[in-house]
Backbone as CSV, one residue per row, in Angstrom:
resi,resn,N_x,N_y,N_z,CA_x,CA_y,CA_z,C_x,C_y,C_z
1,MET,59.891,102.536,69.192,60.514,102.816,70.099,62.251,102.415,69.978
2,ASN,62.987,103.431,70.403,64.540,103.074,70.127,65.107,102.422,71.593
3,ALA,65.462,101.002,71.162,65.546,100.298,72.640,67.391,100.627,72.196
4,PRO,68.197,100.302,73.637,69.430,100.113,73.651,69.638,99.387,72.702
5,MET,70.991,99.392,72.299,72.016,98.532,71.532,72.087,96.867,72.341
6,ALA,72.592,97.153,73.539,72.624,95.719,74.718,71.250,94.964,74.369
7,VAL,69.785,95.686,74.662,68.641,94.980,74.486,68.663,94.306,73.320
8,ARG,68.745,95.366,72.066,68.474,94.669,70.999,69.158,93.635,70.492
9,ARG,70.641,93.497,70.610,71.700,92.839,70.689,71.442,91.475,71.290
10,HIS,71.036,91.339,72.565,71.069,90.244,73.475,69.676,89.847,74.250
11,GLY,68.347,90.608,73.611,67.312,90.215,73.918,66.936,91.301,75.287
12,ASP,65.630,90.629,76.024,64.960,91.877,76.658,65.981,91.739,77.784
13,LEU,65.791,93.027,78.406,65.954,93.156,79.688,66.325,92.570,81.130
14,ALA,65.292,91.961,80.948,65.155,90.694,82.126,66.232,89.756,82.151
15,ALA,66.493,89.139,80.960,67.547,88.308,80.597,68.916,88.606,80.960
16,ILE,69.114,89.758,80.511,70.108,90.450,80.568,70.656,90.588,82.143
17,ARG,69.815,90.854,82.911,70.160,91.285,84.488,70.402,89.880,84.687
18,ASP,69.416,88.581,84.618,69.195,87.088,85.003,70.733,86.975,84.688
19,ARG,71.624,86.852,83.279,72.681,86.301,83.269,73.824,87.137,83.766
20,ALA,73.977,88.218,84.488,74.714,89.296,84.870,74.444,88.813,86.352
21,ALA,73.451,88.429,86.893,73.199,88.042,88.529,73.985,86.660,88.287
22,ARG,73.520,85.621,87.286,74.487,84.737,87.496,76.309,84.228,87.107
23,HIS,76.386,85.617,86.740,77.808,85.833,86.548,78.550,86.197,87.845
24,ARG,77.699,87.296,88.430,78.023,87.441,89.804,78.410,86.704,90.581
25,ARG,77.234,85.449,90.609,77.381,84.076,91.520,78.411,83.600,91.686
26,LEU,78.556,83.291,90.038,79.760,82.101,89.397,81.246,82.737,90.249
27,HIS,81.353,84.121,90.249,82.907,84.762,90.412,83.052,85.506,91.803
28,ALA,81.706,85.274,92.479,81.664,86.003,93.885,81.912,84.626,94.831
29,VAL,82.922,83.932,95.295,82.870,83.148,96.399,82.757,83.766,97.766
30,GLU,81.638,82.630,98.131,81.174,83.097,99.508,82.272,82.804,100.685
31,GLY,82.589,83.638,101.410,82.994,83.986,102.552,84.428,84.693,102.331
32,ARG,84.773,85.087,100.795,86.015,85.644,100.793,85.848,87.240,100.559
33,PRO,86.301,88.315,101.067,86.323,89.279,100.610,86.575,89.897,99.251
34,THR,85.686,91.128,99.025,85.867,91.278,97.294,87.347,91.846,97.663
35,ARG,88.034,91.695,96.466,89.616,92.854,96.029,89.189,93.671,95.251
36,VAL,89.543,94.966,95.764,89.529,96.183,94.651,90.914,96.872,94.844
37,THR,91.518,96.969,93.896,92.870,97.465,93.132,92.689,98.816,92.070
38,LEU,93.152,99.858,93.194,92.673,101.289,92.414,94.337,101.536,91.844
39,TRP,94.225,101.960,90.685,95.782,102.919,90.101,95.598,104.399,90.235
40,LEU,96.347,105.212,90.868,96.000,106.655,90.687,97.314,107.421,89.920
41,PRO,97.309,107.642,89.059,98.303,108.277,88.219,98.469,109.528,88.673
42,LEU,98.901,110.080,89.364,98.813,111.278,90.080,99.900,112.346,89.278
43,THR,101.561,111.426,88.861,101.983,112.641,88.369,101.710,113.114,87.299
44,PRO,100.861,112.880,86.270,100.209,113.607,85.179,99.303,114.624,85.583
45,LEU,99.025,114.275,86.626,97.584,115.741,87.501,98.480,116.708,88.028
46,PHE,99.390,116.385,88.783,100.688,117.377,89.536,101.227,118.076,88.030
47,ALA,101.896,117.380,87.424,102.365,118.267,85.854,101.260,119.077,85.495
48,ALA,100.202,118.953,85.562,99.263,119.800,84.657,98.515,121.131,85.871
49,LEU,98.583,120.800,87.062,98.650,121.683,88.071,99.617,122.340,88.414
50,SER,100.423,122.534,88.190,101.831,122.688,88.681,102.034,124.450,88.318
51,PRO,101.469,124.648,86.947,101.332,126.133,86.559,100.627,126.965,87.899
52,PHE,99.467,126.629,88.386,98.902,126.959,89.193,99.309,127.308,90.127
53,ALA,100.275,126.665,90.690,100.542,126.558,92.188,101.811,127.737,91.843
54,MET,102.292,127.726,90.910,103.240,129.106,90.497,102.728,130.260,90.645
55,LEU,101.707,130.129,89.832,100.651,131.801,89.527,100.027,132.049,91.026
56,LEU,99.754,130.776,91.910,98.946,131.322,92.965,100.331,131.563,94.632
57,ALA,101.500,130.937,94.333,102.777,131.047,95.107,103.007,132.543,95.830
58,PRO,102.778,134.036,94.947,102.934,134.966,95.705,101.758,135.138,96.828
59,LEU,100.992,134.749,96.663,99.725,134.666,97.576,100.238,134.479,99.310
60,LEU,101.435,133.486,99.111,102.401,133.347,100.706,102.581,134.634,100.607
61,LEU,102.974,135.354,100.329,103.348,136.777,100.896,102.241,137.636,101.833
62,LEU,101.585,136.724,101.550,100.074,137.724,102.739,99.812,136.995,103.867
63,ALA,100.880,135.966,104.202,100.805,135.098,105.377,101.506,136.092,106.427
64,PRO,101.514,135.538,107.494,102.063,136.583,108.721,103.642,136.181,108.693
65,PRO,104.746,137.886,109.306,106.028,137.472,109.352,106.716,136.170,109.636
66,MET,106.041,135.352,110.825,106.605,134.201,111.442,107.037,133.147,110.314
67,TRP,105.754,133.163,109.376,105.479,132.244,108.275,105.900,132.202,107.217
68,ARG,106.171,133.515,106.825,106.858,133.730,105.670,108.035,133.581,104.888
69,THR,107.683,132.482,103.967,109.253,131.941,103.276,108.993,132.728,102.025
70,ASN,110.407,131.977,100.862,110.369,132.320,99.859,108.876,131.616,99.214
71,PRO,107.928,132.019,98.008,106.912,131.382,97.914,107.285,130.370,96.783
72,TYR,108.146,130.727,95.917,108.185,129.823,94.742,109.190,128.861,95.311
73,GLN,110.015,129.101,96.099,110.613,127.780,96.698,109.579,126.754,97.544
74,THR,108.716,127.754,98.164,107.286,126.293,98.834,106.778,126.100,98.052
75,ALA,106.531,125.956,96.920,105.678,125.441,95.729,106.395,124.407,95.329
76,PHE,107.692,124.944,94.597,108.680,123.524,94.503,108.682,122.602,95.507
77,ASN,109.151,122.607,96.783,109.220,122.214,97.900,107.620,121.259,98.073
78,VAL,106.898,121.765,97.734,105.362,121.170,98.027,105.266,119.886,96.702
79,GLY,105.497,120.556,95.637,105.590,119.637,94.328,106.455,118.490,94.490
80,TRP,107.477,118.686,94.916,108.491,117.549,95.406,108.059,116.476,96.374
81,VAL,107.312,117.130,97.367,106.704,116.031,98.515,105.550,115.096,97.729
82,LEU,104.892,115.864,96.865,103.853,115.174,96.249,104.292,114.154,95.244
83,LEU,105.224,114.362,94.675,106.150,113.434,93.209,106.646,112.374,94.033
84,SER,106.966,112.857,95.361,107.900,111.920,95.963,106.928,110.413,96.507
85,LEU,105.528,110.689,96.385,104.546,109.794,96.699,104.639,108.934,95.645
86,SER,105.174,108.866,94.728,104.910,107.862,93.500,105.543,106.346,93.868
87,GLY,104.928,105.533,93.962,105.464,104.228,94.270,104.820,103.299,95.336
88,THR,103.775,104.710,96.062,103.386,104.181,97.314,102.020,103.589,97.285
89,GLU,102.102,102.044,98.191,101.018,101.089,97.971,100.037,101.262,99.254
90,ILE,99.230,101.713,99.415,98.411,101.524,100.540,97.250,100.717,100.556
91,ASP,97.257,99.732,101.591,96.200,98.562,101.558,95.455,98.828,102.711
92,VAL,94.212,98.597,102.759,93.137,98.774,103.684,92.397,97.404,103.682
93,ASP,92.370,96.885,104.742,91.879,95.391,104.834,90.733,95.677,105.598
94,THR,89.162,95.337,105.431,88.151,95.270,106.093,87.581,93.600,105.861
95,HIS,86.449,93.662,106.547,85.780,92.198,106.860,85.665,91.655,105.650
96,ASP,84.708,92.847,105.037,83.959,92.872,103.506,84.995,92.990,102.075
97,ALA,86.054,93.928,102.640,86.804,93.915,101.279,87.983,94.121,101.629
98,LYS,89.036,93.591,100.524,90.632,93.973,100.612,90.821,95.198,99.717
99,ILE,90.931,96.029,99.891,91.165,97.422,98.858,92.644,97.935,99.025
100,ARG,93.495,97.901,97.568,94.977,98.502,97.538,94.769,99.470,96.344
101,ILE,95.295,100.342,96.929,95.406,101.660,95.890,96.884,101.989,95.708
102,ARG,97.546,102.084,94.462,98.548,102.228,94.178,98.466,103.791,93.456
103,ILE,99.918,104.677,93.970,99.690,105.867,93.335,101.778,105.855,92.123
104,PHE,101.128,105.998,91.222,102.277,106.243,90.820,102.126,107.693,89.506
């Protein structure tokens, strides 16, 4: 039987779970909320998706005349707004956790 590498290296699975539970108890302070920090690198995602926005921009010509604008200028404007979100920090504080989301 092929055991996972961690089990072969550190003993049986129950010992690994006990060690993990002790580690969690040592580092989790009772009464304090858990802190979670998320970093979202959206700029590379926008750069990768921007060609699709330019390809789909002519579909804006199907909009009603009241909403019709230059489709390429609209795609650029949406991109500029999304890229301006860079540097935004969002803090969510609940009783159980403190969550910080940083967009760059």
